[in-house]
C-alpha positions as CSV (number, residue, x, y, z in Angstrom):
1,X,24.7,25.7,31.9
2,X,24.2,28.6,34.3
3,X,24.5,28.1,38.0
4,X,21.3,27.3,40.0
5,X,21.4,30.7,41.7
6,X,21.4,32.5,38.4
7,X,18.9,30.5,36.5
8,X,16.0,29.6,38.8
9,X,13.9,26.9,37.2
10,X,15.0,27.2,33.6
11,X,16.2,23.6,33.5
12,X,13.1,22.4,35.4
13,X,9.6,21.8,34.2
14,X,8.3,25.3,33.2
15,X,5.1,26.0,35.0
16,X,3.2,29.1,36.0
17,X,-0.2,29.6,37.6
18,X,2.8,33.4,46.9
19,X,2.9,33.1,50.1
20,X,4.1,35.4,52.8
21,X,7.3,35.0,54.8
22,X,6.0,35.2,58.4
23,X,7.8,34.7,61.7
24,X,7.2,31.4,63.5
25,X,3.7,31.2,64.8
26,X,2.3,29.3,67.7
27,X,1.9,25.5,67.3
28,X,-1.6,24.6,66.0
29,X,-3.8,23.0,68.5
30,X,-3.9,19.7,66.6
31,X,-0.4,19.4,65.2
32,X,1.8,16.9,66.9
33,X,-0.9,16.1,69.4
34,X,-1.3,12.7,71.0
35,X,-4.8,13.5,72.2
36,X,-8.1,12.7,70.7
37,X,-8.8,13.6,67.1
38,X,-9.3,17.4,66.5
39,X,-12.6,16.6,64.7
40,X,-14.2,14.3,67.2
41,X,-18.0,14.1,67.3
42,X,-18.3,16.6,70.1
43,X,-19.2,20.2,69.2
44,X,-18.0,21.7,72.5
45,X,-14.4,22.7,71.9
46,X,-12.1,23.5,74.8
47,X,-11.1,26.8,73.1
48,X,-11.0,28.7,69.9
49,X,-7.4,29.2,68.7
50,X,-6.2,31.7,66.2
51,X,-2.8,31.6,64.4
52,X,-1.4,34.9,63.4
53,X,1.2,36.3,61.0
54,X,4.0,38.7,62.1
55,X,1.8,41.7,61.2
56,X,-0.8,40.5,63.7
57,X,-3.3,39.4,61.1
58,X,-5.2,36.2,61.8
59,X,-4.4,33.4,59.3
60,X,-6.2,30.4,60.9
61,X,-9.1,29.9,63.3
62,X,-9.6,26.4,64.7
63,X,-11.3,24.8,67.7
64,X,-9.3,22.8,70.2
65,X,-10.7,19.5,71.1
66,X,-13.9,19.5,68.9
67,X,-15.8,21.5,66.4
68,X,-17.7,24.8,66.7
69,X,-21.4,24.2,66.7
70,X,-23.4,25.5,63.8
71,X,-25.2,28.8,64.6
72,X,-28.8,28.7,65.8
73,X,-31.3,28.5,63.0
74,X,-28.9,26.7,60.7
75,X,-30.0,23.1,60.0
76,X,-27.6,20.1,59.9
77,X,-28.7,19.5,56.3
78,X,-28.6,23.2,55.2
79,X,-26.5,24.1,52.2
80,X,-22.8,24.3,53.2
81,X,-22.7,27.9,51.7
82,X,-25.5,28.9,54.1
83,X,-23.9,27.4,57.1
84,X,-20.4,28.7,56.3
85,X,-21.7,32.3,55.8
86,X,-23.5,32.0,59.2
87,X,-20.2,31.0,60.9
88,X,-18.4,33.9,59.1
89,X,-21.0,36.3,60.6
90,X,-19.2,35.6,63.9
91,X,-15.6,35.0,62.9
92,X,-15.0,37.2,59.8
93,X,-14.1,40.2,61.9
94,X,-11.2,38.2,63.3
95,X,-9.7,38.3,59.8
96,X,-10.2,42.1,59.7
97,X,-13.2,42.0,57.4
98,X,-17.0,42.2,57.5
99,X,-18.9,39.1,56.4
100,X,-20.8,41.4,54.1
101,X,-17.6,41.7,52.0
102,X,-17.4,37.9,51.5
103,X,-19.2,36.0,48.7
104,X,-19.3,32.3,48.3
105,X,-17.2,31.3,45.3
106,X,-17.4,27.5,45.4
107,X,-18.3,24.6,47.5
108,X,-16.5,21.2,47.4
109,X,-17.7,18.0,49.1
110,X,-14.9,16.3,51.0
111,X,-14.6,13.4,53.3
112,X,-16.3,14.2,56.6
113,X,-17.9,17.4,55.3
114,X,-17.2,20.2,52.9
115,X,-15.0,23.2,52.1
116,X,-16.6,26.5,51.0
117,X,-14.4,29.3,49.5
118,X,-15.3,33.0,50.0
119,X,-13.9,35.8,47.9
120,X,-13.6,39.2,49.4
121,X,-14.6,42.4,47.6
122,X,-14.6,46.0,48.7
123,X,-17.2,48.4,47.2
124,X,-18.0,45.8,44.6
125,X,-14.4,45.3,43.5
126,X,-12.8,41.9,44.2
127,X,-9.6,41.7,46.2
128,X,-7.0,39.8,44.2
129,X,-6.3,36.4,45.8
130,X,-8.2,37.5,48.9
131,X,-10.0,34.4,50.1
132,X,-11.2,32.5,53.2
133,X,-11.8,28.8,53.2
134,X,-14.4,27.5,55.6
135,X,-14.2,23.8,56.5
136,X,-17.4,22.1,57.8
137,X,-18.2,18.7,59.1
138,X,-21.1,16.7,57.8
139,X,-23.5,18.4,60.2
140,X,-22.3,21.9,59.2
141,X,-20.3,22.4,62.4
142,X,-17.2,24.5,61.9
143,X,-13.8,22.7,61.7
144,X,-11.6,25.7,60.8
145,X,-11.3,28.9,58.8
146,X,-8.1,29.7,57.0
147,X,-6.9,32.3,54.5
148,X,-6.0,35.9,53.9
149,X,-8.2,38.8,52.9
150,X,-5.8,41.8,52.5
151,X,-5.8,45.2,54.0
152,X,-8.3,48.1,53.9
153,X,-8.1,50.4,50.8
154,X,-7.4,54.0,51.8
155,X,-9.3,55.5,48.9
156,X,-12.1,54.8,46.5
157,X,-11.3,53.0,43.3
158,X,-10.4,55.6,40.7
159,X,-12.8,56.3,37.8
160,X,-11.1,55.3,34.6
161,X,-12.5,56.0,31.1
162,X,-12.4,53.7,28.1
163,X,-9.4,55.6,26.6
164,X,-7.4,55.2,29.8
165,X,-8.4,51.5,30.1
166,X,-7.1,51.0,26.6
167,X,-3.8,52.6,27.6
168,X,-3.6,50.2,30.6
169,X,-4.0,47.3,28.2
170,X,-1.2,48.7,26.1
171,X,1.0,48.9,29.3
172,X,0.3,45.2,30.0
173,X,1.3,44.2,26.4
174,X,4.5,46.3,26.6
175,X,5.4,44.7,30.0
176,X,5.2,41.2,28.5
177,X,7.1,42.2,25.3
178,X,9.9,43.8,27.5
179,X,10.1,40.8,29.9
180,X,10.3,38.4,27.0
181,X,12.5,40.7,24.9
182,X,10.2,40.4,21.9
183,X,11.2,43.6,20.3
184,X,7.6,44.7,19.8
185,X,4.1,43.9,21.0
186,X,2.9,42.6,17.7
187,X,1.2,39.3,18.0
188,X,0.3,39.7,21.6
189,X,-3.3,39.5,22.6
190,X,-4.7,41.0,25.7
191,X,-7.9,40.1,27.7
192,X,-9.2,42.2,30.5
193,X,-10.1,40.5,33.8
194,X,-11.6,43.8,35.1
195,X,-10.9,45.7,38.3
196,X,-9.2,44.4,41.5
197,X,-7.8,45.6,44.7
198,X,-4.2,44.3,45.0
199,X,-2.5,43.8,48.3
200,X,1.0,42.2,47.6
201,X,1.3,41.1,51.2
202,X,-1.3,38.3,50.5
203,X,1.1,36.9,47.9
204,X,4.3,37.6,49.9
205,X,5.6,40.0,47.4
206,X,8.7,41.7,48.8
207,X,8.3,45.3,49.6
208,X,4.5,45.2,49.3
209,X,3.1,48.7,50.0
210,X,-0.5,48.8,51.0
211,X,-3.6,48.2,48.8
212,X,-3.6,49.3,45.2
213,X,-6.4,49.7,42.7
214,X,-5.5,47.7,39.6
215,X,-6.8,46.6,36.3
216,X,-6.0,43.0,35.6
217,X,-5.1,41.6,32.2
218,X,-4.0,38.2,30.7
219,X,-1.6,38.8,27.8
220,X,-0.4,36.0,25.5
221,X,0.4,34.9,22.0
222,X,-1.9,33.0,19.6
223,X,-0.2,29.7,20.5
224,X,-0.9,30.2,24.3
225,X,2.7,29.1,24.8
226,X,3.3,32.5,26.3
227,X,0.8,33.8,28.8
228,X,1.2,36.4,31.6
229,X,-1.1,38.0,34.1
230,X,-0.4,41.7,34.5
231,X,-1.8,44.1,37.1
232,X,-1.7,47.7,36.1
233,X,-2.1,50.4,38.9
234,X,-5.2,52.4,38.1
235,X,-3.7,55.5,39.7
236,X,-0.2,55.5,38.2
237,X,-0.7,53.6,35.0
238,X,2.4,51.5,35.8
239,X,2.5,47.7,36.1
240,X,2.1,46.6,39.8
241,X,2.8,43.0,39.1
242,X,3.4,40.6,36.2
243,X,3.9,36.9,36.3
244,X,3.9,34.0,33.8
245,X,0.8,31.8,33.7
246,X,2.2,29.2,31.3
247,X,2.1,26.0,33.4
248,X,5.1,24.2,32.3
249,X,1.2,19.4,32.1
250,X,-12.4,8.9,29.8
251,X,-11.9,11.1,26.6
252,X,-8.5,11.6,25.1
253,X,-7.4,13.5,22.0
254,X,-3.8,13.8,21.0
255,X,-2.5,15.9,18.2
256,X,0.9,16.1,16.5
257,X,2.6,19.4,15.6
258,X,5.1,17.4,13.5
259,X,8.0,19.6,14.6
260,X,6.6,22.7,12.9
261,X,8.3,25.7,14.5
262,X,6.1,28.2,16.4
263,X,2.9,26.5,15.2
264,X,-0.4,27.1,17.0
265,X,-0.5,24.3,19.7
266,X,-4.3,23.9,19.8
267,X,-5.4,20.3,19.5
268,X,-8.6,20.7,17.5
269,X,-7.8,18.8,14.3
270,X,-7.4,22.1,12.4
271,X,-4.4,23.8,13.9
272,X,-2.9,20.4,14.4
273,X,-4.1,17.1,12.9
274,X,-5.5,14.4,15.2
275,X,-2.9,11.7,15.8
276,X,-4.9,9.5,18.1
277,X,-8.4,9.9,19.7
278,X,-10.3,7.8,22.2
279,X,-10.7,4.2,21.1
280,X,-8.2,4.3,18.2
281,X,-5.3,2.0,18.0
282,X,-1.6,3.1,18.5
283,X,-0.1,5.8,16.3
284,X,3.3,5.4,14.6
285,X,4.6,8.3,16.8
286,X,5.9,7.2,20.2
287,X,5.2,10.5,21.9
288,X,1.5,10.3,20.8
289,X,1.1,6.8,22.3
290,X,2.9,7.7,25.5
291,X,0.7,10.7,26.2
292,X,-2.5,8.7,25.3
293,X,-1.5,6.0,27.8
294,X,-0.4,8.4,30.5
295,X,-3.6,10.4,30.3
296,X,-5.4,7.2,31.2
297,X,-2.9,6.4,34.0
298,X,-3.4,9.8,35.6
299,X,-7.2,9.6,35.2
300,X,-7.3,6.2,36.8
301,X,-5.2,7.2,39.7
302,X,-7.3,10.3,40.5
303,X,-10.5,8.3,40.1
304,X,-9.3,5.4,42.3
305,X,-7.7,7.4,45.1
306,X,-10.0,10.4,45.4
307,X,-13.0,9.7,43.2
308,X,-12.2,12.5,40.8
309,X,-13.3,12.6,37.2
310,X,-10.3,14.3,35.7
311,X,-11.8,14.8,32.2
312,X,-14.9,16.4,33.7
313,X,-12.8,18.8,35.9
314,X,-10.1,19.9,33.4
315,X,-11.1,18.6,29.9
316,X,-11.8,21.1,27.1
317,X,-14.3,21.0,24.2
318,X,-13.1,22.9,21.2
319,X,-16.4,22.4,19.4
320,X,-14.7,20.0,17.0
321,X,-17.1,17.1,17.6
322,X,-14.8,15.3,20.0
323,X,-16.5,16.6,23.1
324,X,-14.9,17.5,26.4
325,X,-11.6,15.7,26.4
326,X,-8.1,15.6,27.9
327,X,-6.1,17.0,25.0
328,X,-2.4,17.4,24.1
329,X,-0.3,18.4,21.2
330,X,3.1,16.7,21.0
331,X,6.4,17.3,19.1
332,X,6.1,21.0,19.5
333,X,9.1,23.2,18.3
334,X,9.9,26.8,19.0
335,X,12.2,29.3,17.3
336,X,14.1,29.8,20.5
337,X,17.8,28.6,20.5
338,X,17.7,24.9,21.0
339,X,13.9,25.0,20.7
340,X,13.6,22.0,18.4
341,X,13.0,19.7,20.0
342,X,11.4,21.8,22.6
343,X,12.8,20.5,25.9
344,X,9.8,21.0,28.0
345,X,6.1,20.4,28.7
346,X,3.3,22.6,30.0
347,X,-0.4,23.0,30.8
348,X,-1.6,26.1,28.9
349,X,-4.8,26.6,30.9
350,X,-6.8,24.3,28.5
351,X,-4.6,21.5,27.4
352,X,-1.2,19.9,27.5
353,X,1.7,20.8,25.2
354,X,4.8,18.6,24.9
355,X,8.2,18.9,23.3
356,X,9.6,15.8,21.8
357,X,11.0,13.3,24.3
358,X,9.5,14.7,27.5
359,X,6.3,12.6,27.4
360,X,6.9,10.6,30.6
361,X,4.3,9.4,33.1
362,X,5.4,11.6,35.9
363,X,5.7,14.7,33.7
364,X,2.2,14.1,32.3
365,X,0.7,13.6,35.8
366,X,2.6,16.7,37.0
367,X,1.3,19.0,34.3
368,X,-2.3,17.7,34.5
369,X,-2.2,18.4,38.2
370,X,-1.5,22.0,37.5
371,X,-4.9,22.0,35.8
372,X,-6.4,20.4,38.9
373,X,-4.8,22.9,41.2
374,X,-6.1,25.7,39.0
375,X,-9.6,24.4,39.5
376,X,-9.3,23.9,43.3
377,X,-6.9,25.9,45.4
378,X,-5.9,28.2,42.5
379,X,-2.5,28.6,44.2
380,X,-0.8,31.7,42.8
381,X,2.3,30.7,41.0
382,X,4.6,33.0,43.0
383,X,6.9,32.5,45.9
384,X,5.8,30.0,48.5
385,X,2.3,29.3,47.1
386,X,3.9,28.6,43.7
387,X,6.4,26.2,45.4
388,X,3.4,24.4,47.0
389,X,1.7,24.3,43.6
390,X,4.8,22.7,42.1
391,X,5.1,20.3,45.0
392,X,1.5,19.1,44.5
393,X,2.2,18.5,40.9
394,X,5.4,16.6,41.6
395,X,3.6,14.5,44.2
396,X,0.7,13.5,41.9
397,X,3.1,12.9,39.0
398,X,5.2,10.6,41.1
399,X,2.1,8.8,42.5
400,X,1.1,8.1,38.9
401,X,4.7,7.0,38.1
402,X,4.9,4.6,41.0
403,X,1.5,2.9,40.4
404,X,1.3,2.4,36.7
405,X,3.7,-0.5,36.4
406,X,6.1,1.2,34.0
407,X,9.4,-0.4,33.3
408,X,11.5,2.4,34.8
409,X,9.7,2.1,38.2
410,X,12.9,0.7,39.9
411,X,14.0,1.2,43.4
412,X,16.8,3.5,42.2
413,X,14.2,5.7,40.4
414,X,11.7,5.9,43.2
415,X,10.8,9.6,43.9
416,X,12.9,10.9,41.0
417,X,11.1,13.2,38.6
418,X,11.4,13.0,34.8
419,X,13.6,9.9,34.6
420,X,13.5,8.5,31.1
421,X,12.8,11.8,29.5
422,X,15.1,13.9,27.3
423,X,15.6,16.2,30.2
424,X,16.9,13.5,32.5
425,X,16.1,13.6,36.3
426,X,15.4,17.1,37.4
427,X,14.3,16.6,41.0
428,X,14.4,14.0,43.7
429,X,11.6,14.1,46.2
430,X,13.4,11.7,48.6
431,X,16.6,13.7,48.5
432,X,15.9,17.3,47.3
433,X,19.4,18.4,48.2
434,X,20.7,16.2,45.3
435,X,19.2,18.7,42.9
436,X,20.0,21.9,44.8
437,X,16.6,22.0,46.5
438,X,15.9,22.6,50.2
439,X,14.5,19.7,52.2
440,X,13.4,21.9,55.1
441,X,12.7,25.6,55.6
442,X,16.1,26.4,57.3
443,X,18.1,24.6,54.6
444,X,20.9,26.7,53.2
445,X,19.6,25.6,49.7
446,X,16.5,27.7,50.1
447,X,16.4,29.9,47.0
448,X,15.2,33.4,47.8
449,X,15.2,34.3,44.0
450,X,15.4,38.0,44.8
451,X,15.4,38.9,41.1
452,X,12.4,36.8,40.2
453,X,14.2,34.4,37.8
454,X,11.9,31.5,38.9
455,X,8.7,33.3,40.0
456,X,10.2,33.6,43.5
457,X,11.8,30.2,43.7
458,X,8.8,28.0,42.8
459,X,10.8,25.1,41.3
460,X,13.6,25.0,43.8
461,X,11.6,25.6,47.0
462,X,9.1,22.9,46.2
463,X,11.7,20.6,47.7
464,X,10.3,21.2,51.2
465,X,6.8,20.0,50.1
466,X,8.3,17.1,48.2
467,X,10.3,15.9,51.2
468,X,7.2,16.0,53.3
469,X,5.3,13.9,50.8
470,X,8.1,11.3,50.6
471,X,8.1,11.1,54.4
472,X,4.3,10.6,54.5
473,X,4.2,7.9,51.8
474,X,7.4,5.9,52.6
475,X,8.3,6.9,56.1
476,X,11.8,7.7,57.3
477,X,13.8,9.4,60.1
478,X,14.6,13.0,59.3
479,X,15.6,16.1,61.3
480,X,14.8,14.5,64.7
481,X,11.5,12.9,63.7
482,X,10.7,9.3,62.8
483,X,7.7,9.2,60.5
484,X,5.8,5.9,59.8
485,X,4.8,5.8,56.1
486,X,1.1,5.9,55.2
487,X,1.5,4.4,51.7
488,X,0.5,6.1,48.5
489,X,-3.3,5.7,48.8
490,X,-3.6,7.4,52.1
491,X,-1.1,10.1,51.2
492,X,-3.1,10.9,48.0
493,X,-6.2,11.4,50.1
494,X,-4.4,13.8,52.5
495,X,-3.0,15.7,49.5
496,X,-6.4,15.9,47.8
497,X,-8.1,17.3,50.9
498,X,-5.2,19.7,51.5
499,X,-5.5,20.9,47.8
500,X,-9.2,21.8,48.4
501,X,-8.5,23.7,51.7
502,X,-5.6,26.0,50.8
503,X,-6.3,29.6,49.7
504,X,-4.6,31.1,46.6
505,X,-2.0,32.9,48.6
506,X,-1.1,30.0,50.9
507,X,2.5,29.6,52.2
508,X,4.2,26.8,54.0
509,X,2.9,27.9,57.3
510,X,-0.6,27.4,55.9
511,X,0.4,23.9,54.8
512,X,1.8,23.3,58.4
513,X,-1.7,24.0,59.8
514,X,-3.8,22.7,57.0
515,X,-2.3,19.3,56.1
516,X,-2.8,17.8,59.6
517,X,-6.4,19.2,59.7
518,X,-7.0,17.8,56.2
519,X,-5.9,14.4,57.4
520,X,-8.3,14.5,60.3
521,X,-11.2,15.3,58.0
522,X,-10.7,11.8,56.6
523,X,-10.8,10.0,59.9
524,X,-13.7,7.5,60.1
525,X,-14.8,8.0,56.5
526,X,-15.7,4.9,54.4
527,X,-12.8,3.9,52.1
528,X,-10.2,6.2,53.6
529,X,-9.0,3.9,56.4
530,X,-7.2,6.9,57.9
531,X,-6.7,6.9,61.7
532,X,-5.6,9.4,64.3
533,X,-2.2,7.7,64.4
534,X,-1.9,8.3,60.6
535,X,-2.6,12.0,61.2
536,X,0.1,12.2,63.9
537,X,2.5,11.0,61.2
538,X,1.4,14.0,59.1
539,X,2.0,16.2,62.2
540,X,5.6,14.9,62.3
541,X,6.2,15.2,58.6
542,X,5.3,19.0,58.5
543,X,7.4,19.5,61.7
544,X,10.4,17.6,60.3
545,X,10.4,19.8,57.2
546,X,10.0,22.9,59.5
547,X,7.1,24.3,57.7
548,X,6.3,26.5,60.7
549,X,9.6,28.3,60.4
550,X,10.8,31.2,58.2
551,X,13.3,30.3,55.4
552,X,17.0,31.1,55.7
553,X,17.9,33.7,53.1
554,X,21.2,35.3,52.2
555,X,21.8,38.9,53.4
556,X,22.8,41.7,51.1
557,X,25.9,43.8,51.8
558,X,25.0,47.2,53.1
559,X,26.7,50.4,54.3
560,X,25.6,53.5,56.2
561,X,25.8,56.9,54.6
562,X,28.0,58.4,57.3
563,X,30.0,57.3,60.3
564,X,30.3,58.5,63.9
565,X,26.6,59.5,64.2
566,X,26.9,62.3,61.5
567,X,24.1,62.9,59.0
568,X,24.2,63.1,55.2
569,X,23.5,66.4,53.5
570,X,22.6,65.7,49.8
571,X,23.8,67.8,46.9
572,X,22.3,65.5,44.3
573,X,19.6,62.8,44.5
574,X,18.0,60.5,41.9
575,X,15.2,58.0,42.7
576,X,14.6,56.6,39.2
577,X,10.9,56.9,39.5
578,X,10.5,57.8,35.8
579,X,12.5,58.3,32.6
580,X,11.9,62.0,32.5
581,X,14.7,62.8,34.9
582,X,18.4,63.6,34.3
583,X,19.4,60.2,33.0
584,X,19.5,58.5,29.6
585,X,18.1,54.9,29.5
586,X,20.0,53.1,26.7
587,X,18.9,49.8,25.2
588,X,17.7,47.3,27.8
589,X,18.0,49.8,30.7
590,X,14.3,50.2,31.7
591,X,12.2,51.0,34.7
592,X,11.4,48.0,36.9
593,X,7.7,48.6,36.3
594,X,8.3,48.2,32.6
595,X,9.0,44.5,33.2
596,X,6.1,44.1,35.6
597,X,8.2,43.8,38.7
598,X,8.2,47.1,40.7
599,X,11.3,46.6,42.8
600,X,12.7,49.5,44.8
601,X,14.1,50.7,48.1
602,X,12.5,54.1,47.9
603,X,9.3,54.9,46.0
604,X,7.9,52.3,43.7
605,X,10.4,52.1,40.9
606,X,14.1,51.6,40.1
607,X,16.3,51.5,37.0
608,X,16.8,48.0,35.7
609,X,19.4,46.5,33.4
610,X,17.3,43.6,31.9
611,X,20.0,42.5,29.5
612,X,20.3,40.1,26.6
613,X,23.4,38.3,25.4
614,X,25.7,40.7,23.6
615,X,24.3,43.8,25.2
616,X,26.7,46.7,25.9
617,X,24.4,49.4,27.4
618,X,24.5,52.2,29.9
619,X,22.3,54.3,32.2
620,X,24.0,57.6,31.8
621,X,23.7,60.9,33.6
622,X,22.8,63.6,31.0
623,X,24.8,66.4,32.6
624,X,27.7,66.4,35.0
625,X,27.4,67.7,38.6
626,X,29.9,69.7,40.6
627,X,31.3,67.7,43.5
628,X,31.5,69.5,46.8
629,X,34.6,68.8,49.0
630,X,34.3,65.8,51.2
631,X,31.6,64.2,49.1
632,X,30.5,60.6,48.9
633,X,28.3,58.8,46.3
634,X,26.0,56.0,47.6
635,X,23.3,54.0,45.9
636,X,21.1,51.0,46.6
637,X,21.3,48.1,44.1
638,X,20.4,44.5,43.6
639,X,22.0,42.3,40.9
640,X,22.3,38.9,39.3
641,X,25.4,39.0,37.3
642,X,26.6,35.9,35.3
643,X,30.2,34.9,35.5
644,X,32.4,37.0,33.2
645,X,29.6,39.6,32.6
646,X,30.3,43.2,33.5
647,X,28.3,45.6,35.7
648,X,30.1,48.6,37.1
649,X,29.6,52.3,37.8
650,X,31.9,54.7,35.9
651,X,32.7,58.4,36.0
652,X,33.8,61.0,33.5
653,X,35.4,64.3,34.7
654,X,36.5,65.4,31.3
655,X,39.1,62.7,30.3
656,X,36.9,59.8,29.4
657,X,35.2,57.1,31.4
658,X,36.9,55.5,34.4
659,X,35.9,52.8,36.8
660,X,34.7,53.9,40.2
661,X,36.3,50.7,41.7
662,X,39.6,52.7,41.7
663,X,38.2,55.1,44.3
664,X,38.0,54.2,48.0
665,X,34.8,52.4,48.5
666,X,32.7,50.0,50.6
667,X,31.0,47.1,48.8
668,X,32.3,48.3,45.4
669,X,33.2,46.2,42.4
670,X,35.6,43.4,43.4
671,X,35.6,40.7,40.7
672,X,37.5,40.8,37.4
673,X,35.1,40.5,34.5
674,X,36.1,39.2,31.1
675,X,33.6,41.5,29.4
676,X,35.6,44.5,30.8
677,X,39.0,43.0,29.9
678,X,39.6,41.9,33.5
679,X,38.6,45.1,35.1
680,X,36.6,44.9,38.3
681,X,32.9,44.4,38.2
682,X,30.0,43.4,40.5
683,X,29.4,39.7,40.2
684,X,27.1,36.9,41.3
685,X,24.0,37.6,43.3
686,X,23.5,40.4,45.8
687,X,20.8,38.6,47.8
688,X,18.5,41.6,47.4
689,X,19.0,45.3,47.7
690,X,22.2,46.4,49.4
691,X,24.3,49.6,49.4
692,X,27.6,50.6,47.9
693,X,29.5,53.8,48.8
694,X,32.4,55.6,47.1
695,X,34.6,58.4,48.5
696,X,34.6,61.2,46.0
697,X,37.3,63.3,47.7
698,X,39.7,63.0,44.8
699,X,37.0,64.5,42.5
700,X,36.3,67.6,44.7
701,X,35.6,70.8,42.8
702,X,35.2,69.0,39.4
703,X,32.1,68.6,37.3
704,X,31.6,64.9,37.0
705,X,29.2,62.7,35.0
706,X,28.3,59.2,36.1
707,X,27.0,56.1,34.4
708,X,26.0,52.5,35.2
709,X,27.6,50.3,32.5
710,X,26.3,46.7,31.7
711,X,28.2,44.5,29.3
712,X,26.9,41.0,28.8
713,X,28.5,38.0,27.0
714,X,26.6,34.9,26.0
715,X,24.0,34.8,28.7
716,X,21.7,37.3,30.5
717,X,22.3,39.4,33.6
718,X,20.1,41.7,35.7
719,X,20.9,44.9,37.7
720,X,18.5,47.1,39.7
721,X,19.7,50.5,40.8
722,X,17.8,52.9,43.1
723,X,18.2,55.8,45.5
724,X,21.4,57.4,44.3
725,X,22.8,60.3,46.4
726,X,25.9,62.5,46.3
727,X,26.3,64.1,49.8
728,X,28.6,65.2,52.5
729,X,28.5,64.2,56.2
730,X,28.4,66.4,59.3
């Protein structure tokens, strides 16, 4: 099995539906307070406090010591949407937008009030994931506003004709085919979601560069086992972002794929036969009966703890006479290596899909909660917001597991995920470190996932959220804080309220502010039994897990161009912004935008070795260049190289290809690679873009051709190359 740093979440539950890495912000007015509840009956707050990101943008506005009185002319019983919009007429400008750009998208009734979501649009075009959440009390007084809205576009949205839009759809399909190494786009369907403004900083995308006009598409296969969202830049025609949407899980309908390989997974009685429907007795297939029972367990827990009708919220009616139902297809097989039985489960946006043997109670609750999150916070499945999404699913899955009386609910299994499944235990919410997950933001196990193996670390970095939930429910001493446990019922109420208050691009700092506020929205409400002292335990849990801090990440090795204050004078440069330059892209050497992940140090693109097992490919300079005396070659690169695989730069001055590692260098190849017969190669993970420099003095006066050579064994490796220069100093 590949190491954790090289595989991301491949061994974990596969899910997919971003948060920004900000410097530590001021402590919220309510967090850790021993004063009166933040949402007391008074409407005369001591102050209005805003929490800011490191770019100066406001992320949260909240009162200190009360609520902000509803504006004049707004009645206590007015519609929440009306009251929330009136509050925004005062406070929207603090978030850098006009209230006229904000449109109410949904309103949810919560304990002690409501939450109204507002989507931002500019010139009639929605801002992708740009949303503010306005929390009101029962009398429409303002409790807080949180979210991100993105920057200001610097130009009008480009006019795009039907022919060009069709080309964009083709780009989206090609990106998915390339990312998944399908060989062709045949069988991929594309659905347009229209125009958007895209600001990657909302999602915490590394290297985000301003606001881009994009066309948004969902691309997938007929089985819905493969689904991506792809954003194509309307100005350049290149993919600006692509990420998986396959969320890897009363009226119940369960179908059986009967181990048919790559079959349509739809549970409608046609694509797959019904194995058990509501009211029928047990099937002869164990997986069918388990899913049927665990659908009920999950529904009961959501209904009893937070009064949610799960079937009503996420059920699907396929028009087959069974009505709106929680549906699943079990015993799915794929043509992938070791794909039968399929060792996974996922929510496909409409129903559940299970491989054989992974039908456990916590897995079922986990995947169904992805559907719930999709309908509430709609947390983008990238970076920190994706980790929070995973954490919510783990939390609800374990709540189901711990309350349904199953035989494996032993003390030893408490807070372990997927015990009893064919996967074995994959995470431990009590002790995330046991499965290579961080339990706090400054943990050395934080996974920066610089090469997007796990959608930015969503499965690993959920450990921070998971640890906070364990502390809330059971209580413990951790990282200098002693938390008194609230029990599962109160913890569930806090989670549910938090789930309805987070914006799509939320990060851990948003959870740090929102979870204590969510707790206090439940104080004094019938049936919650939540007290101010309970909410102080929430304060301590988010502090113990350091959600207000930035994560610790590894640093890439770097090197200056020149020493002693001298400056470089380039004789040759290549930025790899297109394939029309002086280099030949062989095989799985592509542009980073072709895999929907623009990743570069200069410009918007880089050359990418997105390699399969068995690949022996090169990015080769078409014509040699003459090397001036005293020259150096330097380039920026990022890599994720599996043990034994080869990744090295080579030169040819007329006598064949030779490894550059033999030349004097800084940060050059230093690890013997089996694929190169023991010759030196780059290896492991670079922790992002760094720099490598070679001294070309021995090649002075010669005409030399260069190439980046990737040679892969039984697994996959990745190498991004950008900003190559040949230059002298002085």
